[in-house]
C-alpha positions as CSV (number, residue, x, y, z in Angstrom):
1,M,29.6,-9.8,41.6
2,E,32.2,-12.3,40.5
3,A,36.0,-12.3,40.7
4,K,35.9,-12.3,36.2
5,E,33.6,-8.8,36.6
6,L,36.7,-6.6,38.2
7,R,39.6,-5.3,36.9
8,I,42.8,-3.9,39.0
9,G,42.0,-0.3,39.6
10,N,37.9,-0.9,39.9
11,L,36.3,0.9,42.8
12,V,34.0,-1.5,44.9
13,L,32.4,-0.6,48.5
14,D,33.2,-2.1,51.6
15,D,30.9,-1.7,54.7
16,Y,33.8,-1.1,57.0
17,S,36.1,1.3,54.8
18,G,33.9,2.4,52.6
19,R,35.3,3.3,48.7
20,M,38.2,1.1,47.9
21,I,40.0,0.4,44.7
22,V,40.9,-3.3,43.7
23,S,44.5,-3.6,43.7
24,A,44.7,-7.8,43.2
25,I,42.1,-10.3,42.1
26,N,41.8,-14.3,43.6
27,P,39.4,-16.0,41.1
28,Y,39.6,-19.3,43.4
29,D,35.7,-20.1,43.1
30,G,36.0,-22.5,45.8
31,M,38.8,-24.5,44.6
32,Y,40.5,-26.2,47.8
33,N,38.0,-24.5,50.2
34,H,39.4,-21.1,49.3
35,E,36.6,-18.4,48.6
36,S,37.2,-15.9,45.7
37,G,38.3,-12.7,46.7
38,V,40.2,-9.5,45.8
39,Y,43.0,-7.6,47.5
40,L,41.3,-3.6,47.8
41,C,43.2,-0.2,49.2
42,K,42.6,3.0,49.5
43,N,44.0,6.0,47.6
44,N,46.8,6.1,49.9
45,N,47.2,2.4,49.8
46,L,46.1,2.2,53.6
47,P,44.0,0.2,54.8
48,S,45.0,-2.7,52.5
49,G,43.9,-6.8,52.7
50,Y,42.2,-9.3,51.4
51,Y,38.2,-9.2,51.5
52,F,36.0,-12.1,50.3
53,L,33.7,-11.2,47.5
54,K,30.9,-11.9,49.4
55,D,31.9,-9.1,51.7
56,I,32.3,-6.3,49.1
57,R,29.7,-4.4,46.8
58,P,29.4,-2.7,43.9
59,I,29.1,1.1,43.7
60,E,25.4,1.9,42.1
61,L,26.5,4.3,39.5
62,T,24.8,8.1,39.3
63,E,25.1,11.2,37.9
64,D,27.1,12.2,40.5
65,W,29.8,9.4,40.0
66,L,29.3,10.6,35.6
67,I,30.7,13.9,36.9
68,M,33.2,12.5,39.2
69,F,34.8,10.7,36.3
70,G,35.0,14.0,34.1
71,F,31.6,13.4,32.2
72,E,29.7,16.3,31.3
73,K,26.0,16.6,31.0
74,E,24.1,17.7,27.8
75,T,20.5,17.1,28.5
76,A,20.1,12.8,28.2
77,L,24.1,12.8,26.8
78,F,27.1,12.7,28.5
79,R,30.4,13.4,27.4
80,K,33.9,12.5,27.9
81,D,36.9,13.8,25.8
82,K,34.9,14.7,22.5
83,H,33.5,11.0,22.4
84,A,29.4,11.4,23.6
85,I,28.1,8.4,24.9
86,N,23.8,8.2,25.5
87,L,23.8,7.3,29.0
88,T,20.4,7.3,30.7
89,I,21.3,6.2,34.4
90,A,18.1,3.4,34.4
91,G,17.6,2.7,31.1
92,L,19.1,1.1,28.0
93,Y,22.8,2.4,27.0
94,E,23.2,2.7,23.2
95,F,26.8,3.3,21.4
96,K,26.3,4.7,18.3
97,N,22.6,3.0,18.1
98,I,24.3,-0.6,19.4
99,P,22.2,-1.5,22.1
100,I,24.9,-2.8,24.9
101,K,24.5,-4.3,28.2
102,E,22.8,-1.8,31.0
103,V,25.8,-0.5,32.9
104,S,24.3,0.1,36.9
105,Y,27.7,-0.1,38.8
106,V,31.0,2.2,38.8
107,H,33.0,-0.6,37.9
108,E,31.3,-1.7,34.7
109,L,31.8,1.9,33.6
110,Q,35.6,1.6,34.5
111,N,35.7,-1.6,32.6
112,L,33.1,-0.5,29.9
113,Y,35.3,2.9,29.2
114,F,38.2,0.9,29.3
115,A,37.2,-1.3,26.5
116,I,36.0,1.4,24.0
117,T,39.0,3.9,24.8
118,G,42.1,1.6,26.0
119,K,42.5,4.0,28.5
120,E,41.7,3.7,32.3
121,L,38.7,6.3,33.5
122,I,40.1,8.8,36.2
123,L,38.3,9.8,38.9
124,N,38.2,14.1,39.3
125,Q,38.3,13.9,43.2
């Protein structure tokens, strides 16, 4: 994972703390002997701290995640706010018959949804 793939608010995994939220991004990319990293926090902002990108992982996108984000399953179609996105977890994704990059991780879905709608994708907990 690279810093340029992430946005503030993206969800990622840390092996120690579990699911974390990106709160700030430090895109050093090795300049001045610093490593790229992000500041992460929990929903309640604790614990929070700086994590090197090499120490965090993306969250695998599953049907459970789509449902937690408020999508509703209609056969192979997931619907959110009256906008349909044809999603197959392991296959090619289409939006109005235009093939787009395969979405495999939660942060990628969050970024795609924001790019299409201009709104943040809210997790229904």
